N, CA, C and O atoms as a GROMACS GRO file, in nm:
protein
  412
    1MET      N    1  10.791  10.639  13.922
    1MET     CA    2  10.684  10.598  13.802
    1MET      C    3  10.543  10.620  13.941
    1MET      O    4  10.558  10.555  14.044
    2ALA      N    5  10.471  10.673  13.934
    2ALA     CA    6  10.315  10.687  14.011
    2ALA      C    7  10.261  10.594  13.988
    2ALA      O    8  10.246  10.565  13.870
    3LYS      N    9  10.198  10.488  14.115
    3LYS     CA   10  10.139  10.378  14.164
    3LYS      C   11  10.018  10.365  14.033
    3LYS      O   12   9.953  10.462  13.994
    4GLY      N   13  10.010  10.271  13.996
    4GLY     CA   14   9.912  10.247  13.883
    4GLY      C   15   9.947  10.282  13.713
    4GLY      O   16   9.853  10.297  13.635
    5SER      N   17  10.071  10.290  13.672
    5SER     CA   18  10.108  10.358  13.605
    5SER      C   19  10.128  10.236  13.505
    5SER      O   20  10.130  10.119  13.543
    6ILE      N   21  10.145  10.281  13.360
    6ILE     CA   22  10.174  10.174  13.283
    6ILE      C   23  10.320  10.137  13.211
    6ILE      O   24  10.367  10.230  13.144
    7LYS      N   25  10.381  10.041  13.215
    7LYS     CA   26  10.510  10.060  13.146
    7LYS      C   27  10.504   9.895  13.071
    7LYS      O   28  10.413   9.817  13.101
    8VAL      N   29  10.608   9.858  12.975
    8VAL     CA   30  10.660   9.821  12.879
    8VAL      C   31  10.661   9.667  12.954
    8VAL      O   32  10.740   9.633  13.042
    9GLY      N   33  10.571   9.599  12.904
    9GLY     CA   34  10.574   9.435  12.950
    9GLY      C   35  10.455   9.382  13.012
    9GLY      O   36  10.434   9.262  13.031
   10ASP      N   37  10.345   9.520  13.058
   10ASP     CA   38  10.232   9.484  13.140
   10ASP      C   39  10.163   9.474  13.005
   10ASP      O   40  10.176   9.535  12.899
   11THR      N   41  10.064   9.350  13.054
   11THR     CA   42   9.988   9.325  13.007
   11THR      C   43   9.852   9.378  13.012
   11THR      O   44   9.806   9.338  13.119
   12VAL      N   45   9.727   9.478  12.927
   12VAL     CA   46   9.676   9.549  12.974
   12VAL      C   47   9.558   9.484  12.890
   12VAL      O   48   9.580   9.400  12.803
   13ALA      N   49   9.425   9.532  12.925
   13ALA     CA   50   9.308   9.458  12.833
   13ALA      C   51   9.218   9.629  12.757
   13ALA      O   52   9.193   9.725  12.830
   14ILE      N   53   9.186   9.626  12.599
   14ILE     CA   54   9.136   9.752  12.589
   14ILE      C   55   8.972   9.674  12.546
   14ILE      O   56   8.949   9.560  12.507
   15THR      N   57   8.906   9.756  12.567
   15THR     CA   58   8.692   9.705  12.587
   15THR      C   59   8.696   9.753  12.445
   15THR      O   60   8.699   9.876  12.445
   16ALA      N   61   8.696   9.691  12.292
   16ALA     CA   62   8.646   9.731  12.200
   16ALA      C   63   8.485   9.699  12.154
   16ALA      O   64   8.429   9.625  12.235
   17THR      N   65   8.388   9.750  12.022
   17THR     CA   66   8.259   9.698  11.985
   17THR      C   67   8.302   9.692  11.863
   17THR      O   68   8.371   9.749  11.779
   18ILE      N   69   8.204   9.561  11.895
   18ILE     CA   70   8.183   9.493  11.731
   18ILE      C   71   8.100   9.574  11.655
   18ILE      O   72   8.002   9.628  11.706
   19ARG      N   73   8.128   9.588  11.542
   19ARG     CA   74   8.064   9.690  11.468
   19ARG      C   75   7.970   9.561  11.343
   19ARG      O   76   7.853   9.558  11.305
   20LYS      N   77   8.073   9.484  11.317
   20LYS     CA   78   7.986   9.406  11.220
   20LYS      C   79   8.077   9.277  11.196
   20LYS      O   80   8.185   9.274  11.255
   21ARG      N   81   8.044   9.183  11.124
   21ARG     CA   82   8.093   9.032  11.104
   21ARG      C   83   8.153   9.071  10.930
   21ARG      O   84   8.073   9.078  10.836
   22VAL      N   85   8.232   9.083  10.920
   22VAL     CA   86   8.333   9.084  10.768
   22VAL      C   87   8.329   8.983  10.690
   22VAL      O   88   8.273   9.009  10.584
   23THR      N   89   8.373   8.859  10.702
   23THR     CA   90   8.384   8.729  10.699
   23THR      C   91   8.309   8.644  10.816
   23THR      O   92   8.250   8.683  10.917
   24GLU      N   93   8.332   8.503  10.761
   24GLU     CA   94   8.258   8.381  10.857
   24GLU      C   95   8.353   8.383  10.984
   24GLU      O   96   8.328   8.311  11.081
   25ASP      N   97   8.443   8.453  10.982
   25ASP     CA   98   8.532   8.418  11.100
   25ASP      C   99   8.664   8.583  11.135
   25ASP      O  100   8.776   8.598  11.184
   26ARG      N  101   8.569   8.658  11.080
   26ARG     CA  102   8.639   8.761  11.114
   26ARG      C  103   8.589   8.853  11.157
   26ARG      O  104   8.480   8.834  11.103
   27VAL      N  105   8.569   8.991  11.243
   27VAL     CA  106   8.459   9.084  11.267
   27VAL      C  107   8.553   9.215  11.269
   27VAL      O  108   8.672   9.222  11.301
   28SER      N  109   8.468   9.317  11.228
   28SER     CA  110   8.515   9.431  11.228
   28SER      C  111   8.511   9.505  11.391
   28SER      O  112   8.431   9.462  11.474
   29VAL      N  113   8.580   9.588  11.414
   29VAL     CA  114   8.579   9.629  11.608
   29VAL      C  115   8.592   9.752  11.596
   29VAL      O  116   8.660   9.772  11.496
   30LEU      N  117   8.560   9.855  11.650
   30LEU     CA  118   8.596   9.972  11.649
   30LEU      C  119   8.639   9.985  11.775
   30LEU      O  120   8.567   9.953  11.870
   31ILE      N  121   8.755  10.032  11.791
   31ILE     CA  122   8.898  10.052  11.942
   31ILE      C  123   8.858  10.176  11.959
   31ILE      O  124   8.857  10.253  11.863
   32PRO      N  125   8.811  10.224  12.105
   32PRO     CA  126   8.875  10.395  12.158
   32PRO      C  127   8.952  10.427  12.098
   32PRO      O  128   9.007  10.338  12.033
   33SER      N  129   9.019  10.614  12.076
   33SER     CA  130   9.098  10.661  12.042
   33SER      C  131   9.184  10.592  11.923
   33SER      O  132   9.283  10.649  11.877
   34TYR      N  133   9.131  10.442  11.866
   34TYR     CA  134   9.240  10.424  11.730
   34TYR      C  135   9.097  10.456  11.651
   34TYR      O  136   8.980  10.420  11.662
   35HIS      N  137   9.167  10.538  11.572
   35HIS     CA  138   9.115  10.620  11.445
   35HIS      C  139   9.090  10.506  11.319
   35HIS      O  140   9.003  10.529  11.236
   36GLN      N  141   9.149  10.415  11.313
   36GLN     CA  142   9.174  10.287  11.201
   36GLN      C  143   9.039  10.210  11.182
   36GLN      O  144   8.955  10.214  11.272
   37PRO      N  145   9.019  10.144  11.073
   37PRO     CA  146   8.896  10.010  11.047
   37PRO      C  147   9.040   9.937  11.131
   37PRO      O  148   9.157   9.972  11.120
   38HIS      N  149   8.986   9.837  11.207
   38HIS     CA  150   9.070   9.720  11.259
   38HIS      C  151   8.929   9.571  11.225
   38HIS      O  152   8.807   9.560  11.216
   39SER      N  153   9.016   9.510  11.219
   39SER     CA  154   8.932   9.338  11.261
   39SER      C  155   9.010   9.261  11.319
   39SER      O  156   9.133   9.267  11.318
   40ILE      N  157   8.912   9.150  11.396
   40ILE     CA  158   9.012   9.040  11.460
   40ILE      C  159   8.939   8.908  11.439
   40ILE      O  160   8.829   8.908  11.383
   41VAL      N  161   8.999   8.788  11.485
   41VAL     CA  162   8.951   8.720  11.397
   41VAL      C  163   8.850   8.645  11.513
   41VAL      O  164   8.888   8.645  11.629
   42ASP      N  165   8.720   8.582  11.478
   42ASP     CA  166   8.636   8.525  11.619
   42ASP      C  167   8.538   8.469  11.525
   42ASP      O  168   8.488   8.535  11.434
   43THR      N  169   8.511   8.337  11.552
   43THR     CA  170   8.486   8.218  11.489
   43THR      C  171   8.319   8.230  11.526
   43THR      O  172   8.231   8.199  11.445
   44SER      N  173   8.288   8.292  11.696
   44SER     CA  174   8.167   8.258  11.749
   44SER      C  175   8.037   8.303  11.641
   44SER      O  176   8.035   8.403  11.569
   45PRO      N  177   7.928   8.194  11.654
   45PRO     CA  178   7.849   8.254  11.542
   45PRO      C  179   7.763   8.353  11.632
   45PRO      O  180   7.702   8.433  11.562
   46ASN      N  181   7.742   8.369  11.767
   46ASN     CA  182   7.662   8.442  11.814
   46ASN      C  183   7.680   8.585  11.860
   46ASN      O  184   7.636   8.631  11.966
   47ILE      N  185   7.740   8.644  11.779
   47ILE     CA  186   7.795   8.785  11.763
   47ILE      C  187   7.692   8.893  11.771
   47ILE      O  188   7.577   8.856  11.747
   48SER      N  189   7.706   8.991  11.795
   48SER     CA  190   7.560   9.066  11.754
   48SER      C  191   7.666   9.242  11.760
   48SER      O  192   7.743   9.281  11.847
   49SER      N  193   7.626   9.308  11.633
   49SER     CA  194   7.699   9.417  11.628
   49SER      C  195   7.676   9.494  11.764
   49SER      O  196   7.587   9.443  11.832
   50GLY      N  197   7.742   9.618  11.823
   50GLY     CA  198   7.712   9.668  11.980
   50GLY      C  199   7.770   9.580  12.072
   50GLY      O  200   7.788   9.633  12.181
   51GLN      N  201   7.798   9.487  12.065
   51GLN     CA  202   7.867   9.416  12.147
   51GLN      C  203   7.961   9.411  12.196
   51GLN      O  204   8.040   9.361  12.116
   52LYS      N  205   8.041   9.450  12.347
   52LYS     CA  206   8.127   9.459  12.366
   52LYS      C  207   8.239   9.354  12.383
   52LYS      O  208   8.223   9.240  12.425
   53ILE      N  209   8.365   9.414  12.341
   53ILE     CA  210   8.470   9.272  12.338
   53ILE      C  211   8.562   9.313  12.403
   53ILE      O  212   8.578   9.435  12.405
   54GLU      N  213   8.665   9.218  12.486
   54GLU     CA  214   8.749   9.265  12.547
   54GLU      C  215   8.906   9.206  12.478
   54GLU      O  216   8.931   9.085  12.475
   55LEU      N  217   9.003   9.312  12.426
   55LEU     CA  218   9.095   9.263  12.358
   55LEU      C  219   9.239   9.277  12.478
   55LEU      O  220   9.235   9.377  12.551
   56THR      N  221   9.325   9.208  12.491
   56THR     CA  222   9.450   9.182  12.581
   56THR      C  223   9.547   9.154  12.460
   56THR      O  224   9.548   9.093  12.354
   57GLY      N  225   9.656   9.259  12.562
   57GLY     CA  226   9.782   9.241  12.488
   57GLY      C  227   9.877   9.272  12.580
   57GLY      O  228   9.852   9.314  12.693
   58GLU      N  229  10.004   9.251  12.527
   58GLU     CA  230  10.141   9.308  12.567
   58GLU      C  231  10.178   9.475  12.581
   58GLU      O  232  10.180   9.512  12.463
   59VAL      N  233  10.194   9.542  12.629
   59VAL     CA  234  10.288   9.672  12.653
   59VAL      C  235  10.383   9.716  12.549
   59VAL      O  236  10.476   9.769  12.609
   60LEU      N  237  10.406   9.719  12.411
   60LEU     CA  238  10.575   9.723  12.356
   60LEU      C  239  10.640   9.881  12.383
   60LEU      O  240  10.761   9.901  12.391
   61ARG      N  241  10.510  10.013  12.398
   61ARG     CA  242  10.548  10.096  12.402
   61ARG      C  243  10.481  10.170  12.445
   61ARG      O  244  10.360  10.172  12.424
   62VAL      N  245  10.591  10.309  12.569
   62VAL     CA  246  10.459  10.383  12.594
   62VAL      C  247  10.553  10.547  12.584
   62VAL      O  248  10.676  10.557  12.586
   63ASP      N  249  10.481  10.630  12.576
   63ASP     CA  250  10.534  10.768  12.532
   63ASP      C  251  10.392  10.873  12.636
   63ASP      O  252  10.284  10.836  12.681
   64GLU      N  253  10.454  10.994  12.640
   64GLU     CA  254  10.346  11.068  12.712
   64GLU      C  255  10.211  11.054  12.689
   64GLU      O  256  10.140  11.077  12.787
   65ASP      N  257  10.173  11.033  12.620
   65ASP     CA  258  10.013  10.996  12.653
   65ASP      C  259   9.974  10.889  12.527
   65ASP      O  260   9.871  10.928  12.472
   66THR      N  261  10.016  10.792  12.479
   66THR     CA  262   9.967  10.703  12.430
   66THR      C  263  10.047  10.599  12.471
   66THR      O  264  10.135  10.627  12.553
   67VAL      N  265  10.031  10.436  12.414
   67VAL     CA  266  10.046  10.305  12.461
   67VAL      C  267  10.059  10.223  12.327
   67VAL      O  268   9.950  10.204  12.275
   68THR      N  269  10.153  10.175  12.267
   68THR     CA  270  10.130  10.062  12.174
   68THR      C  271  10.147   9.979  12.274
   68THR      O  272  10.219   9.970  12.374
   69VAL      N  273  10.007   9.881  12.185
   69VAL     CA  274   9.986   9.738  12.234
   69VAL      C  275   9.973   9.634  12.094
   69VAL      O  276   9.900   9.641  11.994
   70GLY      N  277  10.093   9.523  12.142
   70GLY     CA  278  10.115   9.400  12.069
   70GLY      C  279  10.026   9.277  12.113
   70GLY      O  280   9.984   9.265  12.228
   71GLY      N  281  10.004   9.196  12.022
   71GLY     CA  282   9.966   9.029  12.068
   71GLY      C  283   9.880   8.997  11.927
   71GLY      O  284   9.891   9.035  11.811
   72LYS      N  285   9.814   8.931  11.979
   72LYS     CA  286   9.771   8.805  11.840
   72LYS      C  287   9.693   8.872  11.746
   72LYS      O  288   9.714   8.836  11.630
   73ASP      N  289   9.610   8.958  11.761
   73ASP     CA  290   9.543   9.038  11.680
   73ASP      C  291   9.543   9.204  11.704
   73ASP      O  292   9.458   9.270  11.644
   74LEU      N  293   9.644   9.276  11.798
   74LEU     CA  294   9.670   9.365  11.816
   74LEU      C  295   9.825   9.443  11.764
   74LEU      O  296   9.925   9.390  11.811
   75GLY      N  297   9.843   9.534  11.693
   75GLY     CA  298   9.950   9.566  11.720
   75GLY      C  299   9.925   9.767  11.679
   75GLY      O  300   9.985   9.827  11.590
   76ILE      N  301   9.818   9.831  11.778
   76ILE     CA  302   9.802   9.957  11.719
   76ILE      C  303   9.833  10.058  11.863
   76ILE      O  304   9.822  10.023  11.980
   77THR      N  305   9.869  10.173  11.818
   77THR     CA  306   9.907  10.241  11.931
   77THR      C  307   9.719  10.360  11.964
   77THR      O  308   9.645  10.427  11.891
   78VAL      N  309   9.722  10.326  12.107
   78VAL     CA  310   9.562  10.419  12.163
   78VAL      C  311   9.641  10.482  12.277
   78VAL      O  312   9.755  10.468  12.321
   79LYS      N  313   9.530  10.562  12.309
   79LYS     CA  314   9.539  10.677  12.470
   79LYS      C  315   9.576  10.564  12.598
   79LYS      O  316   9.563  10.442  12.601
   80ARG      N  317   9.629  10.668  12.710
   80ARG     CA  318   9.676  10.574  12.726
   80ARG      C  319   9.515  10.549  12.834
   80ARG      O  320   9.511  10.454  12.912
   81SER      N  321   9.417  10.628  12.823
   81SER     CA  322   9.305  10.637  12.902
   81SER      C  323   9.204  10.498  12.813
   81SER      O  324   9.099  10.456  12.862
   82ALA      N  325   9.259  10.447  12.688
   82ALA     CA  326   9.197  10.321  12.663
   82ALA      C  327   9.184  10.193  12.728
   82ALA      O  328   9.090  10.116  12.746
   83VAL      N  329   9.342  10.195  12.766
   83VAL     CA  330   9.392  10.079  12.826
   83VAL      C  331   9.340  10.105  12.958
   83VAL      O  332   9.306  10.209  13.016
   84ARG      N  333   9.345   9.946  13.000
   84ARG     CA  334   9.332   9.912  13.204
   84ARG      C  335   9.452   9.815  13.175
   84ARG      O  336   9.476   9.748  13.075
   85VAL      N  337   9.546   9.831  13.335
   85VAL     CA  338   9.631   9.728  13.304
   85VAL      C  339   9.576   9.563  13.366
   85VAL      O  340   9.539   9.578  13.483
   86VAL      N  341   9.567   9.479  13.339
   86VAL     CA  342   9.566   9.350  13.385
   86VAL      C  343   9.631   9.294  13.463
   86VAL      O  344   9.600   9.271  13.580
   87THR      N  345   9.773   9.250  13.383
   87THR     CA  346   9.906   9.241  13.516
   87THR      C  347  10.022   9.348  13.471
   87THR      O  348  10.062   9.405  13.369
   88SER      N  349  10.046   9.341  13.589
   88SER     CA  350  10.166   9.404  13.609
   88SER      C  351  10.298   9.299  13.570
   88SER      O  352  10.308   9.182  13.608
   89TYR      N  353  10.393   9.371  13.488
   89TYR     CA  354  10.521   9.290  13.443
   89TYR      C  355  10.640   9.271  13.545
   89TYR      O  356  10.738   9.341  13.518
   90VAL      N  357  10.651   9.196  13.649
   90VAL     CA  358  10.806   9.151  13.758
   90VAL      C  359  10.898   9.113  13.682
   90VAL      O  360  10.879   9.000  13.639
   91PRO      N  361  10.990   9.161  13.649
   91PRO     CA  362  11.107   9.089  13.605
   91PRO      C  363  11.157   8.963  13.649
   91PRO      O  364  11.159   8.982  13.770
   92PRO      N  365  11.196   8.849  13.631
   92PRO     CA  366  11.264   8.760  13.721
   92PRO      C  367  11.348   8.816  13.751
   92PRO      O  368  11.397   8.918  13.703
   93LYS      N  369  11.390   8.722  13.882
   93LYS     CA  370  11.474   8.686  13.979
   93LYS      C  371  11.585   8.649  13.956
   93LYS      O  372  11.597   8.535  13.911
   94ARG      N  373  11.683   8.718  13.975
   94ARG     CA  374  11.832   8.585  13.957
   94ARG      C  375  11.821   8.501  14.098
   94ARG      O  376  11.785   8.523  14.214
   95LYS      N  377  11.879   8.381  14.012
   95LYS     CA  378  11.872   8.294  14.132
   95LYS      C  379  12.064   8.293  14.156
   95LYS      O  380  12.107   8.290  14.272
   96LYS      N  381  12.156   8.296  14.042
   96LYS     CA  382  12.311   8.354  14.133
   96LYS      C  383  12.368   8.472  14.084
   96LYS      O  384  12.382   8.507  13.967
   97PRO      N  385  12.392   8.515  14.162
   97PRO     CA  386  12.509   8.712  14.142
   97PRO      C  387  12.546   8.682  14.008
   97PRO      O  388  12.584   8.572  13.966
   98LEU      N  389  12.536   8.767  13.956
   98LEU     CA  390  12.604   8.806  13.826
   98LEU      C  391  12.715   8.804  13.813
   98LEU      O  392  12.780   8.797  13.709
   99VAL      N  393  12.759   8.811  13.950
   99VAL     CA  394  12.948   8.821  13.929
   99VAL      C  395  12.970   8.731  14.060
   99VAL      O  396  12.911   8.732  14.168
  100ASP      N  397  13.113   8.628  13.997
  100ASP     CA  398  13.132   8.536  14.122
  100ASP      C  399  13.228   8.601  14.217
  100ASP      O  400  13.296   8.703  14.210
  101LYS      N  401  13.206   8.480  14.335
  101LYS     CA  402  13.295   8.583  14.410
  101LYS      C  403  13.428   8.547  14.449
  101LYS      O  404  13.493   8.444  14.430
  102ALA      N  405  13.456   8.663  14.511
  102ALA     CA  406  13.585   8.666  14.471
  102ALA      C  407  13.695   8.556  14.585
  102ALA      O  408  13.655   8.527  14.698
  103THR      N  409  13.846   8.503  14.524
  103THR     CA  410  13.867   8.421  14.612
  103THR      C  411  13.960   8.450  14.668
  103THR      O  412  14.001   8.382  14.761
   0.00000   0.00000   0.00000
């Protein structure tokens, strides 16, 4: 695997653009390379159209050129170029050996 590559379990960020307020607690966002309408919960009163917002989530699946990101407000598949890695997943270290010592 090349350095900087995205793998399952990584926390990634997607920069989305606010389109409009749908209800008093939801806003519609435009996500790069995701060609479907998407709305997220945002109760801040001073948000305006065209403002950039960062959505974070965990990588659930990685394909050749797409990444599926899941999280609180996400569950989308976008191109790899639309995401950036925030923290890389490091599996937990084992404290005890998996197999008992021979006696």
